[in-house]
N, C-alpha and C positions, 0 to 999 in steps of 0.2 A: 598486264601482259607486257613482256620485254620486247626489245627490238626484233625485228624480223631478220632471221639469219640470212647472211649473204651467200649466194650459191658459190661454189668453188670451181676452180678452173678444171679439176677432174670431172665434175658433174657437167660442165659445158662439153667437154670431149666426149663424155659418154653419151650425151644427148645427141651429138653431131655424128657419133660413129667414127671419130678419128682418135689418133694417139694424143696423149697430153701435150707433147712437144709440138704437133702439128696445130692443135688449138692455140698454144701459146703464140706460135708464129703468125697465124691469122689475126689474132687479137692485137698484136703489136705490129701489125702490118709489114711483117718480114717478107723478104723475096723467097722464091723457090717453093711456093705453095701453089697446088693446082686449083683452078677455078672451082671445081666441084667441092672440094674440101673447104674452100673459102666461103662458099655459099652455105655449106651445111653449118658451119661453125658460127656464121653471122646470124643464121636463123635460131641457133641454140641460145646465143647471147641475148637476142631480142626476147625469146620465149622465157628465159630464165631470169631476165634483168641483171645480168651479170656486169659488175663495174670493175675495170682492170685496176690492178695495183699500180699507181704511177711510178714507184721506184722501180719495179720489175720490168714495166713497160719500157723505161728509159735504157735499162741494160739490154733488153731483148732487141730493140731496134738497131743496136749496134752489130748484130750477128750478120755474118757474110754467107752463110749457107753452105759451109764445107767443114768436114772434119778430117783429121789425119790419122791414119794408122801407120806407125813408124816401127820398122823391124830392125833391131840392131844385133848383128853377129858377125864374128871374126871371118866366117867362111860364107861367101855369097852363095856358094852351091847349096848351102842348107836351106836357101829360101824355096828350092824345088821340093823340099821334104813335104809329104802329104799332110804332116802336122800343120805347117803354115798355111796349106791350101784350105784345110778345114776351118781354121781361125778366120781367114779372109771371107769364106762362105758365110760363117756364122755372123761376122760383123755386117756383112752386106744384107743378110735376110732381116736384120733388125732395122737397118737404115732404109730399107725399101718400104717401110711403113711411114717414112717421113719424106721430105723433099730435099734432104741434105745430100750433097755430093761426097764421095769418099776419095781422098787423096792418099795414095800409097807411097810411102817414102822408105827407101832402103838406106837406113842410117848406119851402115857398117864401115863407112870410110870417113875420113876427115871431111870430104867434100860433101857426103851425104848428111853428115851432122850440121855442117855449115848451111846447107840448103834447108834443113829443118829449122834452124834457128832463123833464118831469113823469113820463112813462112810465118813463124810465130811473132817476130819483131814487127812485121808489116801487117799483122792481123789478118791474114788471108785464110785463117781457120778459126773456128769456134771452139775447138777443143781437140786433144789428142789422146790417142791409145798407143801406149808403148809395150812392145813385146821383145823377149829374148835379150834381156839386159844381162851383162856379165858383172861380176863384183866391182870392177873398176871403171864401169861405163860412165862416162860424163853426162849421159842423158838421165841418169838417175836423179840429177839435181834439177831437171828441167821444170818440175812443178814449182820450185821456189824462184825461178828466174823469169817466168813470164806469167802474166795476168790472163791466162787461160786454163780451163779445167783439164787435168791430166789424169787418166786412168791407166794403171798399170796391169798388164796381163802377166800375172805371176809377180811375186814380190821380189824386189831387188835383194841381193844377198845381205848388204849391210845396212839396210834401211827399212822402215816401217812406213810406207807412204799412207796418205789419208785415204786414198780411194784405190782399190785394186780388186781383181777377180783372180782366184787361183783354184787349183785343184788340190785335194787332200793328198799331196805327194807322199808325206810321212806315213799317213795311215794306210795308203794304198800298198807302199813297199812292205809294211808290216804285215798286212794281209797275205802278201805273196809269200813272204818268208814263213809265216805261220802255216801256210798251206803246205809248204815243202816239209816242215817239222811234222805236220799231222801225217804225212805220207811216210813217215819213219826215216827221213833223210837227216843225217847227223853231221855231215862234212860239207856244209853248205857255203859256197863262195858267192862274192858279189862282184858284179861289174858295174862300176859307178858310171854316171854321166860326169859332165864337167862340174868339178867341185867349186868353181868360182861362179856358179849359178845356184839360186836357191833351190830349184828342182833337183839338181844333182846332189846337192848337200842334204835336202830333206829326205830324198829317197834313200840315201846312206843311212842316215839316222833311223829310218823305219826298219831297216834290216837289223841295225844294232840294237833297237828296242826288242824286236822278237827274239833275237839271238840271247840277249841278256835274261829275258824272262824264261827261257828254256835252259839256260845254263849251258849254252853251247859257245864255242870259240868263234869270234867273229874276225879271225886274223887272215882268212883267205880273201884278200881284197886285190882287185887290179882296177885301175882307172882307165876310163875310156872317154869318149866325147859325144855319146848318143847314136854314132854312126855305125853302119855295118862293118867297115874295115876295122874300126877300133874294137868291136866286139869280137871279131875273129882273132885279132892280134891279142887281146886281153885273155881270151879263152886258152889260146896256145901257151900263153905265159903261165896261166893257173895250172894247166896240166903238167907242165914242167916242174913247177914248184910244188904242187900239191896233187900228186897222182891219185890220191885217195878221194878227191873230190866226187860226191855224188848228187850235187844239186847246184844250181847257179840261179841267182836273182840278177836279172840285168836291168839296166837303167832305162831301156827303151826297147820297143819292138825291133828297131833296126839293129841294136846291139845284140839282141837275142838271136836274130837271124844270123848274124856274124857268128855267134857262138855255136849255133847248130851246124854251121858249115865247117868250123874248126873241129868240132867233136867228130863229125863224119869223117873228116880227113885223117883223124887220129884213131879211127876204128872204134870209136865209143858209140853205143846205141843210146837212143833217146825215146822214151824215158827209162829204159832198163839200167843202163849204166849211170847215166847222169840225167836228172830232170831239169827242165829249163822253163823259167817264167819271165815274161817280157813285161813291158809297160807302155801303155797308150791305147791299145787295142785298135790300131789302125787295120785297114782292109789287108794289108800284107800279112797279118798274123794268121789269117784264114788260108794263106797260099804257101806257107812254109811247109817243110817235110820234116817231122810231123807238124800238124797245125798247132799254132802256139797258144799255150795257157798264158793268160796276160792279165794286167790290171787295166781296166777300162776307165779312162777318164773322159768326161764329155767335152771333147775338143770344140766341136761345133757350138755347143752351149756356152763354153768359154767365150768364144767370139761374140755371141749373142748378147751375153750378160755384160761383157765389156761395153759394147755399144749402147746397151740399155741404160747403164750406169752413166755413160757420157752424156746421153740425152737428158737424163734426170738432172744432171749438173747444169747443162745449158738452159734447162727450164727453170732453174733457181732452186731446185730441191736439194736435200742433204742426205744422199744415200750412204749406206754403211758397206764397209768391206764385205766381200762374199767369198767363201770358200766352197767349192763344189764337191760333192762326195764321188769317191771312187769304189769300185766294187771288182772282185776277182771274176774272170771269164774262163772257165775250165775247158780245155780242149786236150789234145792228145800228148802234149810235150811234158806234162806234169800232172 
């Protein structure tokens, strides 16, 4: 008979009825753990005969009990966007299963970035989640500068980080464009998001993919920044340059709402004259006139999975990058 198999941390957590990270914090005598969880884990350790790994224990005892969600964007007003609210709610929902505190850092200015750097240099956080990076954002190099786990929400444009959670932006935009093609639309335009973000560039590539397969011209392009005003302005330019346009793929629901407003102002009916598809499936998509056909991405789930991945890293695991699926939600606009 071989040696008895040692119980795992996952088995301790399951026996105690707590998360893996909570079990790890109790075993390593870390702070910010409720007494009820501590008692449950200690009972499970005794019942299973669990022996902690000395190396992992040494690392875990250095934890401070807080993680950072850093949002980087050139326009602070963007932080009021429902997208970011859903991300924060998703992150918080996952962290509520632990005793970790969440620090929110708006790293959209030099001062904000310096504050984040100070937090990390002084080890006042056990890990970082980064959102809304632009192509030249200095925060993209953060993972190489500090000895803390970093999880990216969405891939940086010019990098492939080790750990990230993203939505299938390219596939979702391809679905939207294919839907319009299936409706018989042939003069399909696109209003992109910011092209120095991976989301903006990937959604544009999805449009190009579908147009190429269908043998249609992808030349009707106007650039925006995911906002409603930029969508309205881009739609106005498209109508002036391409009066024959009969469908539009927008880079976001906000941009699509702006396009609807511009189409109405120019006397174009939706979807009769021009069909419109957005991207995100925010609550606003149900309140446009007409209601917006859009691509659903699991924004709340994106936040949850970012937090889950970071917790896994803090617990000493090696998670894999994750791309969440998107799907088309059909409503009245297309």
